[in-house]
N, C-alpha and C positions, 0 to 999 in steps of 0.2 A: 195477972200481970205478964207482960210477953217475956217469952225465954229468948235469952241472946245466944243460945246453943243453935238454934236452927238455921239451916244454910239452903241456899237455892238447890244445891245438889241433892239435898236431902228430900226437899218437896219434889223435885223431879223424879227421883226414884220411887216415892211414894205414888205419883200420879202416873207412872211408867210414860213419862215423856221426856226430852231432853233439857239440858239446862237454858239453851237460848229459848224453847217454848215457854217455860217458866219467866222468863227475862221479859218476854214481848207482853205476857200479860201483866207484871209488875209495872211496866212502861206504857202500858194502855195503848199497844200496838197493834196491829192488824194481823192476820195470818194463823189465826187460832179458831178452832170450831166453838160453837158456843157451849157446846158439852164439855169440853176440854176445859174451856175457860172457867166454868162453874165448878169443875173438879178442882182445879187449881185454886181458885179463891177460898172454896171452903177449906182445903188443906190449909192455906195460908193463916186462915183464920183458927181454925182448930189448934194449930200446933203453935201459934202465937209467933208468927214470923214477923219480926220488927222492920218495916219498911222506913227508909231512909226518906227525908223530906225532898221534893223535886222542884225546881223552878218550874213555871208554868210553860215555859218554851222548852222544857226537857232538864237532863242531868246538868247540862252546863259543860260537859267534859267532851273532848275529842282525842280519840288515839292516834298518836303518831307511832307508826310500826317501821322501824330500821332494821338492816342488819347487823350494823353496829355502829358504834360512836367513836371510833378509834382514828379516823380520818378528818383533814380538814374539809373534804366534800360533804361528810355526814354533817358536821357541826355548822356548816355554812347553811345546809338543809333546814337543819334544826332552828335556828335563829330565824330563818323566814317564816317558817310554820309557826313559831312562839309570838313573833312580832305581831302576825295577823290574828291569831286567837286572843291575844290581849286586846288589840283594837276593837273586836268583836265581843269582849266581855265573856271569853269563852277560857276554859282551863285545858292545858295541853296535857295529856297522860303519854309517857313516852316509854315503848317497850322495845328492846334490841332482841333478835332472833339469834344473834352469833352466826349467822350465815348460813341456819338452817331453814330448808324450805318450809313454807307456809302449807299446813294442810291437816296438822293432828286436831283430832276432837278436842283434846284438852285445851289446846292453845284457843281455837275458837270459843269453848265454854267459858274461857278466863275473860276475854272479851266481853262475851254476854253477860256474864255475871256483874260486870261493872257497871253495865247500863248507860255507856256513852252514847252520845248523840250522832256520831259519826266516826269515820276512820279513814287515817290517810296512811296509805302504804307505800313505802320505799324498800321493796326487798328482794333478796338475790333470788328468790325462787317461789311462784305461788303454784302449788299443785292443783290438778282439778278438782279434787275433794274438798281443798282448803276454798276454793271459789264457790263451789256451790253451798257450803256451809256459810260462807260469808252473804251469799245471796239469800239464804234461809233467815239471815238475822234481821231483814227489813228495815237496816240502816244505811244510810249514804257511804258508800265507799268509793274513794276516788285514788288511782293509782298514779304514782310520780315514777317516770321512766320505767314503764312496765315490762316485764320479761315476758318472752315467748311471741309466738305469732299468732295470726287467727282473730275471730272478733273477741271483743271483752265485753263483758256484762256491764263494766264499770266505766264511768268516765275516766280518763287520762290525761295527764300533764307531762309533756316532755318539751325537749329542745330540737331544733333543726339540724340532727346530727350529721346527717347525710350532707349537707351544706358545709358544715364544720368540717368534716374530713376533706371534702373537695377543697375548700378555702385553705386549708393548712397546706395540702399538698400543692396547690398552685401558687402559694408563697414561695416555697421551696423552689419550685420550677422557675418561677420568675427569677429568682436569684442564680439560677443557673445550673442548680442540682439536677442529676439525673439517677444517680443511683440512692434512691429514697428508702430506709426501713421503715416500717411500722411494727409497732408493739400493741396489739390491742387490750383492753380491759378483760374481764371474763366474757369470752364471745358467746355463750348462752344469752347475754343481754341484748336487747334489741339495738339500744344506743350504740354499743361498740360495734356489732356488725354494720351498721349504718353508716359509722365513721370509716370502716374499713372501705365500705361499697364506694363512698364518696372520694376516699384516696384512689382506690383502682380506677373510678370514671375520670378522674382530672389526667392520671396518666396516660390512661387511652386516648383522650381527646388531644394531649399532647404529642403523641405517637411514641411514649415512652414504653417500651416492652415491661409487662407485669413478671416479674422474677420472683417465686413463690419463696425462693430462700431469704426474701429481705422481710418477709411476714412473720411474726411469731405472735403465739396468743398468751397474753400475760394475767396478771391478777390484779392491777392498778396499785399496786405496792411497790415501796422503795425496794425489797428485795428482789422481786420479779423483774423490775427495771434493770438492777444491778447485774443478774444473771442472764437475762436475754439480751440485754445491750451487750455484755461480753461476747455473746455468741454471734452477733452480728457483726462486732468489729473484730471477729477472729475469722471471718469469712476469707478466701483467698482475694476475693474483690471486695472489699468492705463498703458499706454505705458512706455517703459523705454527709448525710442528714438522717435524722431520725424522728418519726413521728409517735408520740405516746399518747396512750389512751387516757390516761390522767398526769397531773402535774408531779404527784408524789412519784409515781412511776418513772417519770421523766428524770428526777432527781436521782433514781437509781442508774439510769443511763450517764448521768455526768459522773457517778462514780464509778462506772465501767470504763468511760473514756480517761479518767484519771488515772487509774489503775494501768493503763496502757501507754502514758505519756501525753496522751492528746489534749489539747486545749481547744475550748470552746469559746467563740465559734469559729477561731481559725482554722483548726483541724476537722470539725464535726459540728454541725448545726443540730439544734434540739428543740422541738416544739411538742408543748404537751397539751393537756384538754382540762377545763374547768375554769382555771384563773382564780385558784385559791391564793390565801395570802402568802405561801409558800413561793410563789412565782417571784415575788419582791424582795424575799430574805436571801435568797441563794446567788452565787457570784459566778457567772454573771447571771443578771435577771433574766427569768424564763420567758420566752416568745410562747404564746398559747392562745386556743381555741376558748373565748370566754363563754361560758354554759352560764344561763342567767337561773344559778341555782336557788338562791333565796327567794326570787321572783316565782320561779315554778313553785316552791314549797308555800308560798305565801297564796298563790292562786289556787292551789289545790285546799288549801285549809278555807279558803274562802268559800270556794264550791261546797264543800261538805257543810259548812256552816248553815249557808242559805239553803241548800236542800234540807237539812234537818228542821229547818224553819218554814218549811212549806214552799220554798222557791221552786221555781221551773227547771226541769232537767236541762244541764247544760249541754253543750257540744260534747259529742261522744270523745273527741280528741282536740285537746288544745295545745299549738306548739309555739314556743317562743323563740325567737330568733338569737343564733350564735353570732361571733364575730372575731375576728384574729387580732390579738394585742401584740403589737410587734415589739420586743424588747431586744435585749443584748445578745440572746443565744443564737441567733440566725444571721448568716453572712454568706455572700457567693463562695462555693466552693475552692480550694486553694488554686487549682489549674485555672480557674475563671478570672479569680481575682488576679493572679499573677499576670494573665493575658492582657487584662484591662490597664494593669499600672506599666506593662510594657507599651502599650498602644499610647496612654497619656504621656509618657516618658519622650516617645519619639515625636509627638505634637509640636 
């Protein structure tokens, strides 16, 4: 009778191999020498390892790994991934990293032991060691909004973040703003660097001097927006508008403005990023750059599932378009508005 106490880790230790190697043998995947495969299979049989039944196309499980589920940004991504997994007849297994970088052996072995058919990663940081370990799992991996620069061994799904930063700045410039602050999200993330670059390109193109005092590196959270928004508004020559790297951080800017008795948009215009539900809950409703978050997660999940079922490797990078959604939080700066009113009155 099979022993229920035998684990993959014990088999791996007895064979002198890693847990992912045992997982590959169990799942019938390549990347294991014939001799090692025979050793592992013998140990599995001798020790009575109880294999779980697997559908013909695999386990039917897709791992969705994200730093946390505490923001509307994260839950929007999760809903998109879940919708696509359900449509494809797969089950989504959600793992949060609590913001820790991916790369520890224990974490990768935990994924390997589950025997999932593929992995969608939405993470704060993927260490080189973690990238190498994921490659050795021989399962499809797709990154959403990847962190870091350089060539990626995995396919990626992202948004046109540079264009989003440019378009947010253009919207404010067209309203007459020239002192435009920018609070990024975590600057190590490619998407936030791209948005900042797009904002700076728009200023340069319009002949507006780049003032480093108007840029702050934030954390995408309400608290960060509150603190950094207060710093910008306390400048001797404060901005008349602020772009935030996330909608929740933009709400923190609202709080900072209200602390100083400023009205939005009469005294300060604010633009967010993402277009989560919060944008329509707060007052005034938030102008923002819409990120196709749910669509990005759906696309990444679709790619992983198709690859796990023998599909053709997709394009190495897929970018989905952003767009500016204008609501009530932006208006011409006070001086411009007053001048326009004077012209209209005299006409």
